[in-house]
C-alpha positions as CSV (number, residue, x, y, z in Angstrom):
1,M,-3.9,-9.1,-17.0
2,A,-4.9,-12.2,-15.1
3,H,-3.1,-15.5,-15.6
4,Y,-5.3,-18.6,-16.1
5,A,-4.8,-22.0,-14.6
6,P,-4.2,-24.8,-17.1
7,G,-7.4,-26.3,-18.3
8,T,-9.5,-23.4,-17.0
9,P,-11.9,-21.9,-19.6
10,R,-11.0,-18.3,-20.1
11,V,-14.4,-16.9,-21.0
12,M,-17.8,-18.5,-20.9
13,G,-20.2,-15.9,-22.4
14,K,-19.5,-12.7,-20.6
15,Y,-18.3,-14.4,-17.4
16,V,-14.6,-15.2,-16.7
17,K,-13.0,-17.7,-14.3
18,P,-9.5,-16.2,-14.0
19,Y,-6.7,-16.7,-11.6
20,C,-4.6,-13.7,-10.5
21,G,-0.8,-13.5,-10.4
22,C,-1.0,-14.9,-6.8
23,G,-2.4,-18.1,-8.2
24,L,-5.7,-17.7,-6.3
25,A,-9.1,-17.9,-7.9
26,M,-10.7,-14.5,-8.5
27,T,-13.9,-13.6,-6.6
28,V,-16.9,-11.6,-7.9
29,K,-17.7,-8.5,-5.9
30,T,-20.0,-5.5,-6.2
31,A,-18.8,-1.9,-5.9
32,W,-21.0,0.4,-3.9
33,T,-18.9,3.6,-4.3
34,R,-20.6,6.7,-5.5
35,E,-18.6,6.5,-8.8
36,N,-19.5,2.8,-9.5
37,P,-22.7,1.9,-7.6
38,G,-23.8,-1.7,-8.3
39,K,-21.0,-2.4,-10.7
40,R,-19.6,-5.9,-10.5
41,F,-15.9,-6.7,-10.7
42,I,-13.6,-9.6,-10.2
43,S,-10.7,-9.3,-7.9
44,C,-8.0,-11.3,-6.1
45,P,-9.1,-12.5,-2.7
46,K,-6.3,-10.4,-1.3
47,Y,-7.8,-7.3,-2.8
48,S,-8.8,-5.8,0.6
49,G,-6.0,-7.1,2.7
50,P,-2.3,-7.3,1.9
51,K,-3.0,-6.4,-1.7
52,C,-2.3,-8.2,-4.8
53,G,-4.1,-5.3,-6.3
54,Y,-5.7,-7.0,-9.3
55,Y,-9.3,-6.2,-10.2
56,E,-11.3,-5.8,-13.4
57,F,-14.8,-4.5,-13.9
58,F,-17.0,-6.6,-16.1
59,D,-20.2,-4.6,-16.0
60,E,-20.6,-1.7,-18.5
61,D,-20.8,1.9,-17.2
62,L,-24.3,3.2,-16.5
63,P,-25.7,5.3,-19.4
64,S,-25.6,8.6,-17.5
65,D,-24.7,10.4,-14.3
66,Y,-28.5,10.5,-13.5
67,Y,-28.8,6.7,-13.3
68,R,-25.5,6.4,-11.4
69,D,-26.7,9.0,-8.7
70,L,-30.1,7.4,-8.5
71,L,-28.8,3.9,-7.9
72,W,-26.3,5.1,-5.3
73,E,-29.0,7.1,-3.5
74,E,-31.4,4.2,-3.4
75,H,-28.7,1.9,-2.1
76,Q,-28.0,4.5,0.7
77,K,-31.7,4.6,1.6
78,G,-31.8,0.8,1.8
79,K,-28.8,0.8,4.1
80,R,-30.5,3.4,6.4
81,G,-33.8,1.4,6.3
82,V,-35.8,4.3,4.8
């Protein structure tokens, strides 16, 4: 679990402002993998480089495989300019 800086609110509604074990502020990103299209998550800024490895999804899963596949396919069309 993330460690929080002194005086930092842990949760404001559904949004969090955590710090990872590296002591860096987390960033909000959006996954565009086929398994998690459009799903937002927080991660350490070092997530894609020399990895701290911490991330946590804060969006709920889509209600069915149909919606997940539809969202991913529409995103792919947008990237191709179709």
